[in-house]
Every structure is written in structure tokens, then in C-alpha cells.
Biopython code that builds the backbone (N, CA, C, O; Angstrom):
import numpy as np
from Bio.PDB.StructureBuilder import StructureBuilder

atoms = [
    (1, "MET", "N", (15.921, 18.066, -74.858)),
    (1, "MET", "CA", (15.621, 16.868, -75.647)),
    (1, "MET", "C", (16.077, 15.631, -74.861)),
    (1, "MET", "O", (17.221, 15.565, -74.411)),
    (2, "PRO", "N", (15.193, 14.669, -74.702)),
    (2, "PRO", "CA", (15.578, 13.474, -73.940)),
    (2, "PRO", "C", (16.667, 12.679, -74.656)),
    (2, "PRO", "O", (16.737, 12.647, -75.885)),
    (3, "ILE", "N", (17.502, 12.049, -73.860)),
    (3, "ILE", "CA", (18.633, 11.295, -74.414)),
    (3, "ILE", "C", (18.148, 10.118, -75.254)),
    (3, "ILE", "O", (18.772, 9.761, -76.253)),
    (4, "ALA", "N", (17.037, 9.520, -74.845)),
    (4, "ALA", "CA", (16.538, 8.321, -75.526)),
    (4, "ALA", "C", (16.259, 8.577, -77.003)),
    (4, "ALA", "O", (16.431, 7.683, -77.832)),
    (5, "SER", "N", (15.827, 9.800, -77.338)),
    (5, "SER", "CA", (15.475, 10.074, -78.731)),
    (5, "SER", "C", (16.717, 10.168, -79.620)),
    (5, "SER", "O", (16.620, 10.049, -80.841)),
    (6, "ILE", "N", (17.890, 10.383, -78.999)),
    (6, "ILE", "CA", (19.123, 10.477, -79.779)),
    (6, "ILE", "C", (19.617, 9.094, -80.191)),
    (6, "ILE", "O", (20.218, 8.930, -81.252)),
    (7, "LYS", "N", (19.358, 8.102, -79.339)),
    (7, "LYS", "CA", (19.842, 6.748, -79.607)),
    (7, "LYS", "C", (19.256, 6.211, -80.915)),
    (7, "LYS", "O", (18.077, 6.429, -81.195)),
    (8, "PRO", "N", (20.054, 5.520, -81.709)),
    (8, "PRO", "CA", (19.516, 4.912, -82.928)),
    (8, "PRO", "C", (18.591, 3.748, -82.586)),
    (8, "PRO", "O", (18.721, 3.117, -81.536)),
    (9, "LYS", "N", (17.682, 3.487, -83.470)),
    (9, "LYS", "CA", (16.772, 2.360, -83.241)),
    (9, "LYS", "C", (17.552, 1.058, -83.393)),
    (9, "LYS", "O", (18.566, 0.998, -84.089)),
    (10, "LEU", "N", (17.055, 0.023, -82.728)),
    (10, "LEU", "CA", (17.751, -1.268, -82.762)),
    (10, "LEU", "C", (17.938, -1.778, -84.181)),
    (10, "LEU", "O", (18.957, -2.390, -84.501)),
    (11, "SER", "N", (16.947, -1.521, -85.032)),
    (11, "SER", "CA", (17.027, -2.034, -86.398)),
    (11, "SER", "C", (18.139, -1.341, -87.186)),
    (11, "SER", "O", (18.616, -1.878, -88.186)),
    (12, "GLN", "N", (18.551, -0.159, -86.745)),
    (12, "GLN", "CA", (19.595, 0.568, -87.467)),
    (12, "GLN", "C", (20.997, 0.146, -87.031)),
    (12, "GLN", "O", (21.971, 0.356, -87.755)),
    (13, "LEU", "N", (21.090, -0.448, -85.851)),
    (13, "LEU", "CA", (22.402, -0.829, -85.339)),
    (13, "LEU", "C", (22.949, -2.035, -86.090)),
    (13, "LEU", "O", (22.196, -2.951, -86.422)),
    (14, "PRO", "N", (24.258, -2.047, -86.361)),
    (14, "PRO", "CA", (24.837, -3.243, -86.969)),
    (14, "PRO", "C", (24.837, -4.372, -85.944)),
    (14, "PRO", "O", (25.197, -4.167, -84.785)),
    (15, "THR", "N", (24.440, -5.541, -86.367)),
    (15, "THR", "CA", (24.375, -6.638, -85.403)),
    (15, "THR", "C", (25.585, -7.537, -85.563)),
    (15, "THR", "O", (25.821, -8.075, -86.645)),
    (16, "PRO", "N", (26.360, -7.707, -84.490)),
    (16, "PRO", "CA", (27.478, -8.641, -84.559)),
    (16, "PRO", "C", (26.981, -10.074, -84.697)),
    (16, "PRO", "O", (25.814, -10.366, -84.434)),
    (17, "ARG", "N", (27.867, -10.952, -85.106)),
    (17, "ARG", "CA", (27.488, -12.324, -85.405)),
    (17, "ARG", "C", (26.856, -13.014, -84.203)),
    (17, "ARG", "O", (25.897, -13.770, -84.359)),
    (18, "TYR", "N", (27.382, -12.764, -83.005)),
    (18, "TYR", "CA", (26.890, -13.494, -81.841)),
    (18, "TYR", "C", (25.508, -13.038, -81.396)),
    (18, "TYR", "O", (24.894, -13.676, -80.541)),
    (19, "LYS", "N", (25.007, -11.938, -81.966)),
    (19, "LYS", "CA", (23.671, -11.483, -81.587)),
    (19, "LYS", "C", (22.594, -12.135, -82.451)),
    (19, "LYS", "O", (21.400, -11.921, -82.238)),
    (20, "ARG", "N", (23.024, -12.923, -83.418)),
    (20, "ARG", "CA", (22.072, -13.566, -84.319)),
    (20, "ARG", "C", (21.161, -14.492, -83.525)),
    (20, "ARG", "O", (21.610, -15.223, -82.643)),
    (21, "ILE", "N", (19.900, -14.447, -83.846)),
    (21, "ILE", "CA", (18.930, -15.283, -83.141)),
    (21, "ILE", "C", (18.831, -16.626, -83.857)),
    (21, "ILE", "O", (18.847, -16.695, -85.086)),
    (22, "ALA", "N", (18.729, -17.675, -83.075)),
    (22, "ALA", "CA", (18.658, -19.015, -83.660)),
    (22, "ALA", "C", (17.315, -19.199, -84.340)),
    (22, "ALA", "O", (16.324, -19.533, -83.690)),
    (23, "LYS", "N", (17.282, -18.985, -85.625)),
    (23, "LYS", "CA", (16.024, -19.101, -86.356)),
    (23, "LYS", "C", (15.941, -20.437, -87.084)),
    (23, "LYS", "O", (14.871, -21.036, -87.196)),
    (24, "ARG", "N", (17.092, -20.892, -87.575)),
    (24, "ARG", "CA", (17.065, -22.154, -88.315)),
    (24, "ARG", "C", (16.888, -23.321, -87.357)),
    (24, "ARG", "O", (17.356, -23.285, -86.219)),
    (25, "ASP", "N", (16.218, -24.339, -87.825)),
    (25, "ASP", "CA", (15.978, -25.516, -86.993)),
    (25, "ASP", "C", (17.292, -26.172, -86.583)),
    (25, "ASP", "O", (17.417, -26.687, -85.472)),
    (26, "SER", "N", (18.266, -26.152, -87.481)),
    (26, "SER", "CA", (19.551, -26.775, -87.160)),
    (26, "SER", "C", (20.183, -26.088, -85.952)),
    (26, "SER", "O", (20.789, -26.740, -85.102)),
    (27, "ASP", "N", (20.033, -24.758, -85.885)),
    (27, "ASP", "CA", (20.550, -24.015, -84.731)),
    (27, "ASP", "C", (19.882, -24.486, -83.459)),
    (27, "ASP", "O", (20.543, -24.755, -82.456)),
    (28, "LYS", "N", (18.565, -24.582, -83.510)),
    (28, "LYS", "CA", (17.812, -24.940, -82.309)),
    (28, "LYS", "C", (18.158, -26.353, -81.850)),
    (28, "LYS", "O", (18.271, -26.606, -80.651)),
    (29, "GLU", "N", (18.324, -27.266, -82.789)),
    (29, "GLU", "CA", (18.680, -28.641, -82.434)),
    (29, "GLU", "C", (20.069, -28.683, -81.804)),
    (29, "GLU", "O", (20.315, -29.436, -80.862)),
    (30, "GLU", "N", (20.968, -27.865, -82.337)),
    (30, "GLU", "CA", (22.343, -27.835, -81.854)),
    (30, "GLU", "C", (22.399, -27.318, -80.418)),
    (30, "GLU", "O", (23.265, -27.713, -79.638)),
    (31, "ILE", "N", (21.476, -26.441, -80.085)),
    (31, "ILE", "CA", (21.495, -25.766, -78.787)),
    (31, "ILE", "C", (20.743, -26.523, -77.709)),
    (31, "ILE", "O", (20.986, -26.313, -76.521)),
    (32, "LYS", "N", (19.835, -27.400, -78.107)),
    (32, "LYS", "CA", (19.004, -28.096, -77.112)),
    (32, "LYS", "C", (19.804, -28.697, -75.954)),
    (32, "LYS", "O", (19.450, -28.467, -74.797)),
    (33, "PRO", "N", (20.871, -29.462, -76.225)),
    (33, "PRO", "CA", (21.627, -30.018, -75.096)),
    (33, "PRO", "C", (22.203, -28.937, -74.184)),
    (33, "PRO", "O", (22.263, -29.111, -72.967)),
    (34, "LEU", "N", (22.629, -27.818, -74.780)),
    (34, "LEU", "CA", (23.168, -26.722, -73.971)),
    (34, "LEU", "C", (22.089, -26.143, -73.072)),
    (34, "LEU", "O", (22.330, -25.845, -71.902)),
    (35, "LEU", "N", (20.893, -25.986, -73.634)),
    (35, "LEU", "CA", (19.794, -25.420, -72.846)),
    (35, "LEU", "C", (19.398, -26.355, -71.719)),
    (35, "LEU", "O", (19.126, -25.915, -70.602)),
    (36, "GLU", "N", (19.367, -27.649, -72.013)),
    (36, "GLU", "CA", (19.016, -28.617, -70.970)),
    (36, "GLU", "C", (20.019, -28.526, -69.822)),
    (36, "GLU", "O", (19.644, -28.577, -68.650)),
    (37, "LEU", "N", (21.297, -28.391, -70.173)),
    (37, "LEU", "CA", (22.333, -28.241, -69.149)),
    (37, "LEU", "C", (22.094, -26.989, -68.318)),
    (37, "LEU", "O", (22.204, -27.009, -67.092)),
    (38, "ALA", "N", (21.769, -25.913, -68.998)),
    (38, "ALA", "CA", (21.596, -24.635, -68.306)),
    (38, "ALA", "C", (20.389, -24.665, -67.381)),
    (38, "ALA", "O", (20.419, -24.099, -66.288)),
    (39, "LYS", "N", (19.330, -25.325, -67.823)),
    (39, "LYS", "CA", (18.096, -25.335, -67.042)),
    (39, "LYS", "C", (18.127, -26.355, -65.910)),
    (39, "LYS", "O", (17.415, -26.213, -64.916)),
    (40, "SER", "N", (18.962, -27.388, -66.067)),
    (40, "SER", "CA", (19.033, -28.386, -65.004)),
    (40, "SER", "C", (19.672, -27.758, -63.773)),
    (40, "SER", "O", (20.409, -26.777, -63.874)),
    (41, "LYS", "N", (19.385, -28.329, -62.619)),
    (41, "LYS", "CA", (19.864, -27.746, -61.367)),
    (41, "LYS", "C", (21.306, -28.148, -61.064)),
    (41, "LYS", "O", (21.867, -27.751, -60.042)),
    (42, "GLU", "N", (21.895, -28.931, -61.949)),
    (42, "GLU", "CA", (23.268, -29.356, -61.718)),
    (42, "GLU", "C", (24.198, -28.153, -61.734)),
    (42, "GLU", "O", (23.872, -27.108, -62.298)),
    (43, "ASN", "N", (25.337, -28.308, -61.120)),
    (43, "ASN", "CA", (26.272, -27.200, -61.008)),
    (43, "ASN", "C", (27.038, -27.032, -62.323)),
    (43, "ASN", "O", (28.162, -27.512, -62.469)),
    (44, "VAL", "N", (26.414, -26.349, -63.262)),
    (44, "VAL", "CA", (27.035, -26.113, -64.556)),
    (44, "VAL", "C", (27.313, -24.619, -64.660)),
    (44, "VAL", "O", (26.454, -23.794, -64.351)),
    (45, "ASN", "N", (28.488, -24.290, -65.087)),
    (45, "ASN", "CA", (28.851, -22.889, -65.213)),
    (45, "ASN", "C", (28.148, -22.280, -66.423)),
    (45, "ASN", "O", (28.405, -22.670, -67.562)),
    (46, "LYS", "N", (27.262, -21.324, -66.168)),
    (46, "LYS", "CA", (26.517, -20.718, -67.266)),
    (46, "LYS", "C", (27.433, -19.968, -68.219)),
    (46, "LYS", "O", (27.136, -19.838, -69.407)),
    (47, "ARG", "N", (28.546, -19.478, -67.694)),
    (47, "ARG", "CA", (29.471, -18.738, -68.548)),
    (47, "ARG", "C", (30.004, -19.639, -69.659)),
    (47, "ARG", "O", (30.187, -19.201, -70.795)),
    (48, "VAL", "N", (30.250, -20.903, -69.316)),
    (48, "VAL", "CA", (30.748, -21.858, -70.305)),
    (48, "VAL", "C", (29.704, -22.052, -71.402)),
    (48, "VAL", "O", (30.031, -22.079, -72.588)),
    (49, "ILE", "N", (28.451, -22.187, -70.988)),
    (49, "ILE", "CA", (27.374, -22.388, -71.952)),
    (49, "ILE", "C", (27.238, -21.165, -72.849)),
    (49, "ILE", "O", (27.050, -21.296, -74.059)),
    (50, "LYS", "N", (27.331, -19.979, -72.260)),
    (50, "LYS", "CA", (27.237, -18.746, -73.044)),
    (50, "LYS", "C", (28.341, -18.694, -74.091)),
    (50, "LYS", "O", (28.108, -18.312, -75.238)),
    (51, "LYS", "N", (29.553, -19.085, -73.678)),
    (51, "LYS", "CA", (30.675, -19.070, -74.619)),
    (51, "LYS", "C", (30.416, -20.026, -75.772)),
    (51, "LYS", "O", (30.695, -19.708, -76.928)),
    (52, "MET", "N", (29.878, -21.201, -75.452)),
    (52, "MET", "CA", (29.597, -22.193, -76.490)),
    (52, "MET", "C", (28.554, -21.653, -77.467)),
    (52, "MET", "O", (28.651, -21.870, -78.675)),
    (53, "MET", "N", (27.558, -20.947, -76.931)),
    (53, "MET", "CA", (26.518, -20.390, -77.790)),
    (53, "MET", "C", (27.088, -19.277, -78.664)),
    (53, "MET", "O", (26.742, -19.166, -79.841)),
    (54, "LYS", "N", (27.958, -18.460, -78.087)),
    (54, "LYS", "CA", (28.549, -17.369, -78.864)),
    (54, "LYS", "C", (29.410, -17.917, -79.995)),
    (54, "LYS", "O", (29.456, -17.343, -81.083)),
    (55, "LYS", "N", (30.095, -19.032, -79.733)),
    (55, "LYS", "CA", (30.906, -19.655, -80.776)),
    (55, "LYS", "C", (30.034, -20.065, -81.950)),
    (55, "LYS", "O", (30.448, -19.987, -83.107)),
    (56, "ARG", "N", (28.824, -20.502, -81.638)),
    (56, "ARG", "CA", (27.903, -20.913, -82.695)),
    (56, "ARG", "C", (27.174, -19.712, -83.285)),
    (56, "ARG", "O", (26.419, -19.853, -84.247)),
    (57, "GLY", "N", (27.396, -18.533, -82.713)),
    (57, "GLY", "CA", (26.806, -17.318, -83.254)),
    (57, "GLY", "C", (25.374, -17.100, -82.835)),
    (57, "GLY", "O", (24.578, -16.587, -83.621)),
    (58, "ILE", "N", (25.023, -17.472, -81.627)),
    (58, "ILE", "CA", (23.649, -17.309, -81.163)),
    (58, "ILE", "C", (23.648, -16.544, -79.848)),
    (58, "ILE", "O", (24.483, -16.789, -78.978)),
    (59, "ALA", "N", (22.720, -15.631, -79.710)),
    (59, "ALA", "CA", (22.663, -14.807, -78.509)),
    (59, "ALA", "C", (22.074, -15.585, -77.339)),
    (59, "ALA", "O", (20.945, -16.066, -77.428)),
    (60, "PRO", "N", (22.822, -15.718, -76.241)),
    (60, "PRO", "CA", (22.308, -16.403, -75.053)),
    (60, "PRO", "C", (21.085, -15.698, -74.483)),
    (60, "PRO", "O", (20.224, -16.332, -73.872)),
    (61, "LYS", "N", (21.011, -14.386, -74.685)),
    (61, "LYS", "CA", (19.905, -13.604, -74.127)),
    (61, "LYS", "C", (18.562, -14.120, -74.634)),
    (61, "LYS", "O", (17.559, -14.077, -73.921)),
    (62, "VAL", "N", (18.555, -14.604, -75.867)),
    (62, "VAL", "CA", (17.322, -15.105, -76.470)),
    (62, "VAL", "C", (16.738, -16.232, -75.631)),
    (62, "VAL", "O", (15.520, -16.395, -75.558)),
    (63, "PHE", "N", (17.604, -17.002, -75.004)),
    (63, "PHE", "CA", (17.154, -18.160, -74.246)),
    (63, "PHE", "C", (17.111, -17.892, -72.751)),
    (63, "PHE", "O", (17.046, -18.827, -71.953)),
    (64, "GLY", "N", (17.146, -16.618, -72.366)),
    (64, "GLY", "CA", (17.057, -16.270, -70.955)),
    (64, "GLY", "C", (18.283, -16.684, -70.170)),
    (64, "GLY", "O", (18.176, -17.035, -68.994)),
    (65, "LEU", "N", (19.438, -16.650, -70.797)),
    (65, "LEU", "CA", (20.662, -17.054, -70.105)),
    (65, "LEU", "C", (21.514, -15.851, -69.719)),
    (65, "LEU", "O", (22.742, -15.932, -69.715)),
    (66, "THR", "N", (20.870, -14.744, -69.396)),
    (66, "THR", "CA", (21.650, -13.604, -68.923)),
    (66, "THR", "C", (21.857, -13.764, -67.431)),
    (66, "THR", "O", (21.283, -14.662, -66.817)),
    (67, "LYS", "N", (22.669, -12.905, -66.845)),
    (67, "LYS", "CA", (22.995, -12.990, -65.420)),
    (67, "LYS", "C", (21.832, -13.422, -64.639)),
    (67, "LYS", "O", (21.921, -13.549, -63.418)),
]
sb = StructureBuilder()
sb.init_structure("model")
sb.init_model(0)
sb.init_chain("A")
sb.init_seg("    ")
for serial, (resi, resn, name, xyz) in enumerate(atoms, 1):
    if name == "N":
        sb.init_residue(resn, " ", resi, " ")
    sb.init_atom(name, np.array(xyz, "f"), 0.0, 1.0, " ", f" {name:<3s}", serial, name[0])
structure = sb.get_structure()
């Protein structure tokens, strides 16, 4: 039996607060300046931005801010 079939589906997994996707408009407005910083070529530490997003409870992965 393949290992993949043993894994629970994503919908069954409990989602921690920081994995929440920014669905509300207020979330998106709050994040815009962070995203602009991340996308600009200036020397900004992405780790700092990720931490700020996690504090607000939003997954950085949603915005393509993974490694």
C-alpha cells in the first residue's frame, strides 16, 4: 500500500492559526505594504516579513513568500 494513501487529506488536518488564508479585505489591506516590501528589490529580510504575517495569522505561502 502506498504511503500517500495513509496520509489524511488536507481538509481533515487541524489548521493552526497562522495557516489561515487572508480572505477578508481587511487582511489583504493590512498585508499590502508587507507584500510591496517583499516584492521590491530592496534588501529586506523576508524572514521578518514572514514573522509579521504569522503574527497577523496569515500564511506567507499564500503570497509566494516561501524560500
